[in-house]
Every structure is written in structure tokens, then in C-alpha cells.
C-alpha positions in Angstrom: 97.7 120.5 173.4 95.0 118.3 172.3 95.0 114.4 172.3 96.3 114.2 168.6 99.2 116.7 169.5 100.2 114.5 172.5 100.3 111.4 170.2 102.6 113.0 167.7 104.9 114.6 170.0 105.4 111.6 172.3 108.3 109.3 171.8 107.8 106.1 169.8 109.8 103.1 170.7 109.9 100.4 168.1 109.1 96.9 169.5 111.3 94.4 168.0 109.4 91.5 166.6 109.6 88.1 168.2 111.4 86.1 165.4 114.1 88.9 165.1 114.9 88.6 168.9 114.7 84.8 168.8 117.0 84.7 165.5 119.4 87.2 167.2 119.6 85.1 170.4 120.7 82.2 168.7 123.0 84.1 166.6 124.9 85.4 169.7 124.7 82.5 171.9 124.4 79.1 169.9 122.1 76.5 170.3 119.5 76.8 173.0 116.8 74.7 174.5 113.0 75.4 173.9 112.5 75.8 177.5 115.4 78.2 177.8 114.1 80.4 174.9 110.7 80.5 176.3 112.2 81.7 179.8 114.6 84.3 178.0 112.0 85.6 175.7 109.1 85.6 178.1 106.9 84.0 175.6 104.0 81.5 176.2 105.2 78.0 175.2 102.5 77.6 172.5 103.2 80.8 170.8 107.0 80.1 170.9 106.8 76.7 169.5 104.6 77.9 166.7 107.2 80.5 165.8 110.0 78.0 165.9 108.0 75.6 163.5 107.6 78.5 161.3 111.3 79.4 161.4 112.3 75.9 160.6 110.0 75.9 157.7 111.6 78.7 156.3 115.1 77.2 156.7 116.3 79.8 159.4 116.2 77.3 162.3 117.1 73.7 162.9 117.0 71.0 165.6 120.4 70.4 167.5 119.6 67.4 169.7 118.5 67.0 173.2 119.4 69.5 176.1 120.5 68.6 179.6 117.6 67.4 181.8 116.0 70.0 183.9 114.4 67.5 186.1 111.7 66.2 183.7 111.3 65.5 180.1 114.3 66.7 178.0 113.9 69.7 175.9 114.9 69.8 172.3 118.0 72.1 171.5 117.5 74.8 168.6 120.2 76.5 166.5 120.4 78.6 163.4 120.3 76.4 160.4 123.9 75.6 159.7 123.5 76.3 156.0 122.9 80.2 156.5 125.5 82.4 154.9 126.2 85.9 154.9 128.4 88.1 153.0 130.3 90.7 154.7 132.4 93.5 152.5 134.5 96.3 153.8 135.6 98.9 151.2 138.5 101.2 152.0 139.9 103.9 150.1 142.9 101.6 148.9 141.7 98.0 150.2 138.8 95.6 150.2 138.1 92.9 152.6 135.3 90.3 151.8 134.1 87.5 154.3 131.5 84.7 154.0 130.2 84.1 157.6 127.7 81.4 158.8 124.7 81.9 161.1 126.8 82.5 164.2 129.0 85.1 162.2 132.0 82.7 162.2 134.1 83.3 159.0 134.2 80.4 156.4 136.0 82.3 153.7 138.0 85.4 153.6 139.7 87.4 151.1 141.6 90.8 151.4 143.5 92.6 148.6 144.5 96.1 147.6 141.8 98.2 145.8 141.4 102.0 144.7 137.8 103.0 145.5 138.6 106.0 142.8 138.1 103.0 140.0 134.3 103.5 140.6 131.5 101.4 141.6 131.3 99.4 138.6 134.9 98.1 138.8 134.9 97.9 142.4 131.7 95.8 142.7 132.6 93.5 139.9 135.5 92.6 141.8 133.5 92.1 145.1 131.1 89.8 143.1 133.9 87.9 141.6 135.4 87.2 144.9 132.1 86.0 146.3 131.6 83.8 143.5 135.0 82.3 143.9 134.0 81.5 147.5 130.8 79.7 146.3 132.9 77.7 143.8 135.4 76.9 146.6 132.3 75.5 148.7 131.8 78.3 151.2 128.1 78.6 150.4 125.4 77.3 148.4 123.4 80.6 148.3 123.6 83.8 150.2 121.1 84.9 152.6 122.2 88.4 152.8 125.0 90.7 151.9 126.2 93.7 154.2 128.8 96.2 152.9 130.5 99.5 153.9 132.0 102.4 152.0 134.2 105.0 152.9 131.7 108.0 152.5 128.2 109.2 153.5 125.6 106.9 152.8 121.8 107.1 152.7 120.9 104.0 154.7 117.3 104.3 153.7 118.1 104.1 150.1 121.3 102.0 150.0 123.4 104.5 148.0 126.4 106.7 148.6 125.7 110.3 148.9 128.5 113.0 147.4 131.2 110.9 149.0 134.3 113.2 148.8 136.9 110.6 148.0 134.5 108.3 145.9 134.3 109.8 142.3 131.6 108.1 140.5 129.9 106.8 143.4 127.2 109.5 144.2 123.8 107.8 144.4 125.0 104.7 142.6 122.6 101.7 143.6 125.1 99.7 145.4 122.2 97.8 147.5 120.3 97.2 144.2 123.1 95.9 142.4 124.3 93.5 145.0 120.9 92.1 146.0 120.2 91.4 142.1 123.5 89.7 141.7 123.3 87.4 144.7 119.4 87.0 144.8 119.1 88.0 148.4 118.8 91.1 150.5 121.6 93.7 151.0 122.4 96.5 153.1 124.9 99.4 152.7 126.5 101.9 155.4 129.3 103.8 156.1 132.6 102.1 156.7 133.0 103.8 160.2 129.4 102.7 161.1 130.0 99.0 160.3 133.4 99.1 162.3 131.5 100.6 165.1 128.8 97.7 164.8 131.5 95.1 164.6 133.2 96.5 167.8 129.7 96.5 169.6 129.0 93.0 168.8 132.4 91.2 169.4 135.0 93.9 170.6 136.1 96.0 173.3 132.5 97.9 173.6 130.7 94.7 173.7 128.7 95.7 176.9 128.6 99.5 176.2 125.5 101.3 174.9 127.0 104.7 174.4 130.3 105.1 172.6 132.4 106.8 169.9 134.4 104.5 167.4 136.9 106.7 165.7 138.3 105.5 162.3 141.7 107.3 161.5 143.0 105.8 158.1 142.9 107.1 154.5 140.2 109.4 156.0 138.7 109.9 159.5 135.2 109.4 160.8 133.1 108.5 163.8 130.7 105.9 164.6 128.2 107.2 167.2 126.5 104.5 169.3 123.4 106.0 171.5 121.3 104.0 173.8 122.6 100.7 172.1 121.9 101.8 168.4 124.1 103.5 165.7 123.1 107.0 165.3 123.3 108.0 161.7 121.5 111.5 161.3 118.8 112.5 159.1 120.7 112.2 156.0 123.4 109.5 157.0 126.2 112.3 157.7 126.5 112.0 161.2 130.0 111.3 162.7 131.9 112.9 159.6 134.4 114.5 161.7 137.2 114.5 159.3 135.4 117.4 157.7 135.3 119.7 160.7 137.6 122.6 160.4 140.7 122.6 162.7 142.7 125.1 161.0 141.2 128.2 159.0 144.6 128.7 157.3 145.3 125.0 156.7 145.8 123.0 153.4 142.9 122.1 150.9 140.9 119.1 151.7 139.4 116.7 149.2 135.9 117.9 150.2 136.8 121.5 148.8 137.1 123.3 152.2 140.6 124.2 153.8 141.9 123.1 157.0 139.7 120.0 157.6 141.1 117.5 160.3 141.3 114.8 157.5 143.4 117.2 155.6 146.0 117.8 158.4 146.0 114.2 159.9 145.2 111.0 158.0 147.0 108.5 156.0 147.8 110.6 153.0 148.4 113.7 155.1 150.9 111.9 157.3 152.7 110.5 154.4 153.0 114.0 153.0 154.4 115.2 156.0 156.7 112.4 156.6 157.9 112.9 152.7 158.8 116.5 153.7 160.7 115.5 156.9 162.6 112.9 154.9 163.6 115.4 152.1 164.5 118.1 154.5 166.6 115.8 156.6 164.5 116.8 159.7 164.0 113.1 160.1 166.9 110.6 159.8 164.6 107.5 160.1 162.4 108.8 157.4 165.2 110.0 155.1 167.0 106.6 155.4 163.8 104.6 154.4 163.3 107.2 151.6 166.6 106.8 150.3 165.9 102.9 150.1 162.6 102.8 148.6 161.8 106.2 147.1 158.7 106.8 149.3 157.6 106.9 153.0 154.4 106.0 154.4 152.2 106.2 157.8 153.8 102.8 158.6 157.4 104.2 158.3 156.5 107.0 160.7 155.2 104.2 163.2 158.6 102.4 162.8 160.5 105.5 163.1 158.8 106.6 166.4 159.4 103.2 167.9 163.2 103.7 167.1 162.9 107.1 169.0 163.0 109.2 165.8 161.9 112.8 167.6 160.4 114.0 164.2 158.3 110.9 163.8 157.1 111.1 167.5 156.1 114.7 167.0 154.1 113.9 163.7 152.2 111.5 165.7 151.7 113.7 168.7 150.5 116.5 166.6 148.0 114.4 164.9 146.7 113.0 168.3 146.5 116.6 169.6 144.3 117.5 166.7 142.1 114.4 166.8 141.9 114.9 170.7 140.6 118.4 170.3 137.8 117.2 168.0 136.8 114.5 170.5 137.0 116.7 173.5 134.0 118.8 171.8 132.1 115.6 171.3 132.5 114.3 174.7 131.0 117.4 176.1 128.1 117.0 173.5 127.4 113.3 173.8 129.0 112.2 177.1 130.0 108.8 175.9 130.9 105.8 177.9 133.9 104.9 175.9 135.9 106.0 173.1 137.5 103.4 170.8 140.3 104.2 168.1 140.6 102.0 165.0 141.6 102.1 161.5 144.9 101.8 159.8 146.6 104.6 161.8 145.7 102.9 165.0 149.1 101.0 164.3 150.7 104.5 165.2 149.9 102.8 168.7 150.1 104.3 172.3 152.1 107.4 171.4 148.9 108.5 169.3 146.4 106.9 172.0 148.3 108.6 174.9 148.1 112.1 173.1 144.3 112.0 172.3 143.7 110.8 175.9 145.6 113.6 177.3 143.8 116.2 175.3 140.4 114.8 175.8 140.7 114.4 179.6 142.3 118.0 179.7 139.5 119.8 177.6 136.8 118.1 178.5 134.6 118.3 181.9 135.8 116.2 184.7 132.4 114.9 184.9 132.5 113.6 181.6 135.7 112.0 181.5 136.1 110.7 185.1 134.9 107.1 184.0 135.8 107.5 180.3 138.3 104.7 178.6 139.8 105.8 175.6 141.2 102.3 174.0 142.3 100.9 171.0 140.1 98.7 168.8 140.0 95.1 169.9 138.9 93.8 166.6 141.4 95.8 164.5 141.4 95.3 160.8 138.4 92.9 161.2 135.8 95.4 162.7 134.6 96.4 159.2 133.6 93.0 158.0 132.6 92.0 161.4 130.0 94.9 161.6 128.8 94.3 157.8 128.2 90.6 158.8 125.8 91.8 161.7 124.1 94.2 159.6 123.6 91.4 156.9 122.1 89.0 159.7 120.1 91.6 160.8 118.6 92.4 157.4 118.0 88.8 156.7 116.1 88.2 159.9 113.9 91.0 159.4 113.0 89.3 156.0 111.8 86.3 158.1 108.4 87.7 158.8 
């Protein structure tokens, strides 16, 4: 192997720029003194002061009074500019959540409403823009510094476009990032919805101190956000973690992706509602039959409520789904050896019956070495995980622009 080959084949680690590390520290910890910043970043004082002056001039950083005395002249506190604003959008198959946050990622405006992703990108993004403009009129911001958005399908993170998303007709290669950036005059970033949920949970949830974990979203669809060595793993084309389309039954029902027997076709919001409807009509579940007679339809929430009441069929439906999810996760545990598995999404409301079944299968089917210290837990952020992660991504892309 020659010198050129050694250089090409050696691993390359990207060194995070000083200004990005500095801005992230202020984002995550609040006002910090110049002296403490120098200690934390291990930077010579002249270089740090020059960088701070530059970021103040660009509008990213502001002074915040004097720090407590450390025995000599009191250092000045610095913080992120209080006027910084990021937009965070979490699009689901049947809902949208839109937040505007400040530099510390604290919400200053929030809107949530039903939405049908099948209406297409123009209708859906027009509504997102209307909500963001409403926030501006209501005084939440003067201008946006970045927009982060998650969508329920595969995404080319590099290009900022969805790619052949099974449940998103009309969205393939639609220029989501370009449209949002042009509309709001700021950088934008687009990712898969489960990735932004994983990012949110890593930043401010139960996985805050964990570098290697799996975030499993169980909702209208099923997906998995993969964190490896402190970063999201998206795969070459953005498809990593699409576990909802792993086949679990070769003779199972047709899936939205065109294949048969996928996990998502057997256990997801739509699949559970379909099974619950059958159980209500056949009389196998008295709890579901009663709800069907009252409202004409039953949903996954009805299954959760029926299980709490002790309905045997509802409990079994949840256990069957948990068994299928657990079987897939057992394989992932053997393959990636994570430190934690977090369960989130709309069907996390099925609660501890679902969680217990997933745990049981994962612990039973994976090697003891991989599961001896492996917690399987519910998301701490719940329904806010997506917008929280989108806000983190938006701040990161904004900080990257400050070069």
C-alpha cells in the first residue's frame, strides 16, 4: 500500500469549527462568561475574543452583563442573541406541528392541527407557511434564522428532498428545502420524521447522555432513528432505519410500499385500526363493539382504552404488535449493539403492555451480552420529540452559516 492509498483508506474525522462549538455551548447551557468559554473550549483568549466580536457583529451573540467574580476583574457574560428565531416543523401522515423557538430552543409559538400528507406538497407547505406567517404577525419573530422540517418518508438529506416516499404521493423529489428557504429568506434543512424525533430525544429527552441508541417511531408508519457514536446514521441515500418495510410475514397483507407482509402493514396505526374494526364487527371484543356502535368507527386509541379496561382482545392485539416489533428490534440489537431503545410515536400511547412485550422479545431473542444493560423505554418528550429535533437541526444549519 502506497502513501496515497493509506491517506484514502484512513478514517477522516471532521473537526467541528470553533464558532459552531461556541454557539452550541451557548444554545445548550445559556449565558456563559468569556473566561469560562475560554476554559471550556480550550482556546487562547485573543482568538476567542476575536471570534466573539465577529459573532456579535453578525448578530448571533450578545453581551449579558457581568459574571460572578473569580477573584479578579469580573468577566462579561455572553449569550445567544435573544432575537434569534428558528422554525421547527414536524409533518406526520395525518398531523402537523409547527413551532417557533428562540436561540435556546424554547418555544415562543406553537400550532398543531390535523393534516393529510396525501394532499401533496403544495397544499401542505402552503399551510405550514401560513402558520409561520401567523406567528410573525402575532409577534413571535421579526425574521427567521433557519427552518427545520421532518417528513414521514425517506429523505435525501444532502439534497433536501423526499425520495419515493410510500405514503406521500406527489412528494417525490419535491424541492422542500428550496421552497422553505426562498419563502422565509433563511437556510432550511429537511430530514425524515423519525430522525428528527431521535435528534429531539437526544438533545432534551431520555437519551440525553446516550451516544448509541435506537429511536423507534410507531404511528401511522413505523421507522427507526439510529444514533451511532453521537450522530444520526442516515445511510448512503437516506433510507437507514426504514424498518417498517422489513418483511415479517411472507403471506401477510399488501403494504403501501407494494410488497407484502411488511411490519408496517401488520402493526401501525392503520393496521391496528383495521384489526380493531374486524374485532368489533365480529363481536370478539365487547369494548370495541360498544365503541363501534356509538361512533361507527374504532381507532388505535380505542384499543388502548379497551386494554386498560381489561378487554382480552385489545390486550392481545397490542401484544401481537409488540411481538412483531420486538422481533425486528432483536435483530437490530444483535447488529448495532445500542445502549438504549426508545419507543415513541402515536402508538406509544398503547403504554406498558406494548413496552413489556417489546422488552420480552428483545431480551429473549438477543444475546445476553447485548441486552444485559439495555433499557427499553418510552420517549420522554412524547409528541414534542419531532419539533424539538427539527429545532436542533435548524439551529445547527444556522450556526454553520456563521462562518
